[in-house]
C-alpha positions in Angstrom: -6.4 11.0 2.5 -3.5 8.8 1.6 -4.0 5.0 1.5 -1.1 2.5 1.8 -0.7 -0.7 -0.3 0.6 -4.1 0.8 4.0 -3.5 -0.8 4.8 -0.6 1.4 3.6 -2.4 4.5 5.7 -5.5 3.7 8.8 -3.4 3.1 8.3 -1.3 6.2 7.8 -4.4 8.3 10.6 -6.7 6.9 14.0 -5.4 8.1 15.6 -7.8 5.6 13.9 -6.1 2.6 16.2 -3.8 0.5 13.4 -1.2 0.6 12.9 -1.4 4.4 14.5 1.9 5.4 12.7 3.9 2.7 9.3 2.3 3.4 9.7 2.7 7.1 10.6 6.3 6.7 7.7 6.9 4.4 5.2 5.4 6.9 6.7 7.4 9.7 6.4 10.6 7.6 2.8 9.7 6.9 2.0 9.1 10.6 3.5 12.4 11.6 1.2 14.4 9.3 -2.0 15.9 10.7 -4.3 14.3 8.1 -6.0 11.0 8.1 -4.4 8.0 6.3 -5.7 4.6 5.6 -5.1 0.9 4.8 -7.6 -1.0 2.7 -8.7 -4.2 4.4 -7.6 -6.3 1.4 -4.1 -4.9 1.8 -4.2 -5.9 5.5 -5.3 -9.4 4.6 -2.6 -9.6 1.9 0.1 -8.3 4.3 -0.8 -11.1 6.8 -0.8 -13.7 4.1 2.5 -12.7 2.5 4.5 -11.9 5.6 3.6 -15.1 7.3 3.7 -17.2 4.1 6.2 -19.4 2.4 7.6 -16.5 0.3 10.0 -15.9 3.3 10.6 -19.5 4.0 12.1 -20.1 7.5 12.2 -16.3 7.9 8.4 -15.9 7.7 7.0 -13.5 10.2 5.2 -15.3 13.0 1.4 -14.6 12.8 1.4 -13.0 16.3 4.1 -10.5 15.1 2.3 -9.7 11.9 -1.0 -9.1 13.7 0.8 -6.9 16.2 2.2 -4.8 13.3 -1.3 -4.4 11.9 -2.5 -3.4 15.3 0.1 -0.7 15.7 -0.8 0.8 12.3 -4.6 0.6 12.9 -4.2 2.0 16.4 -2.6 5.2 15.1 -5.0 8.0 15.9 -5.3 9.1 12.3 -5.3 5.7 10.5 -8.4 3.9 9.5 -9.1 0.6 7.7 -11.1 1.1 4.5 -13.8 -1.3 3.3 -16.3 -1.7 0.5 -19.2 0.8 0.3 -22.6 0.5 -1.3 -21.1 1.7 -4.6 -18.5 -1.0 -4.6 -19.9 -3.5 -7.1 -20.7 -0.7 -9.6 -17.2 0.8 -9.3 -15.5 -2.6 -9.3 -17.3 -3.6 -12.5 -16.4 -0.3 -14.1 -12.7 -0.6 -13.3 -12.6 -4.2 -14.5 -14.5 -3.5 -17.7 -12.4 -0.4 -18.6 -9.1 -2.1 -17.9 -10.4 -5.4 -19.3 -9.4 -7.3 -16.2 -10.0 -10.9 -15.2 -8.5 -13.4 -12.9 -6.0 -12.2 -10.2 -6.0 -8.6 -11.5 -9.5 -8.2 -10.1 -7.8 -8.1 -6.7 -6.1 -4.8 -7.6 -9.4 -3.5 -9.0 -11.0 -4.3 -5.7 -8.4 -2.3 -3.8 -8.7 0.6 -6.3 -12.5 0.6 -6.0 -12.3 0.7 -2.2 -9.9 3.6 -2.3 -12.0 5.5 -4.9 -15.2 4.9 -2.9 -13.6 6.2 0.3 -12.2 9.4 -1.2 -8.5 8.4 -1.2 -6.6 11.2 -2.9 -3.3 9.3 -3.2 -2.5 5.6 -3.1 1.0 4.7 -2.0 2.3 1.5 -3.7 5.4 0.0 -5.3 3.1 -1.9 -7.7 2.9 -0.3 -11.2 -0.2 -2.4 -11.9 -2.3 0.3 -10.2 -1.5 2.7 -13.2 -4.4 0.7 -14.9 -6.8 2.8 -12.9 -6.7 6.4 -13.9 -9.3 7.3 -11.4 -6.9 6.5 -8.6 -3.8 8.6 -8.2 -1.1 6.1 -7.3 2.5 7.0 -6.3 5.6 5.1 -5.2 6.7 7.1 -2.1 10.0 5.2 -2.1 11.1 7.2 -5.2 11.4 10.9 -4.5 9.9 13.3 -7.0 11.8 16.2 -8.5 10.0 18.4 -6.0 11.3 16.5 -2.9 14.8 16.2 -1.6 16.1 12.7 -1.7 16.4 11.0 1.7 19.9 10.1 2.9 19.4 6.4 2.3 18.2 7.0 -1.3 21.0 6.1 -3.8 20.9 7.7 -7.2 22.3 5.4 -9.8 24.3 6.9 -12.7 24.3 5.4 -16.2 27.5 7.1 -17.1 
């Protein structure tokens, strides 16, 4: 199962984001697959807070629209919302202790623990902070691997 982070959701939702087309395409590819995919509840909460918050100023998403976007994702027949399990505290503590996390970084550990507890095989995010959790395979789906063809909207930059 693939789980999706807040960054992908924000970019897919916000047409004014430079990464919009790539994120929207990634979510559409995910939705077309025959396997289950997921969004951790903390990512849903964070999506609602960020998209409707002051980071976008006057262009903030109205709450009704943000809730509608979440509803569309969660109503997809193979999408599910992930939450804490009975193992959560133990795994959260282990992740925080191993990565020596405190403060705001515990939020990422919470998401990682939820994904691990729910059997997520790959976590799609644009946030490199998730590399602190070797038990969670994180990937930025907006950057094609060498084994994938680059989508038409993907611009390769040359240093020459």
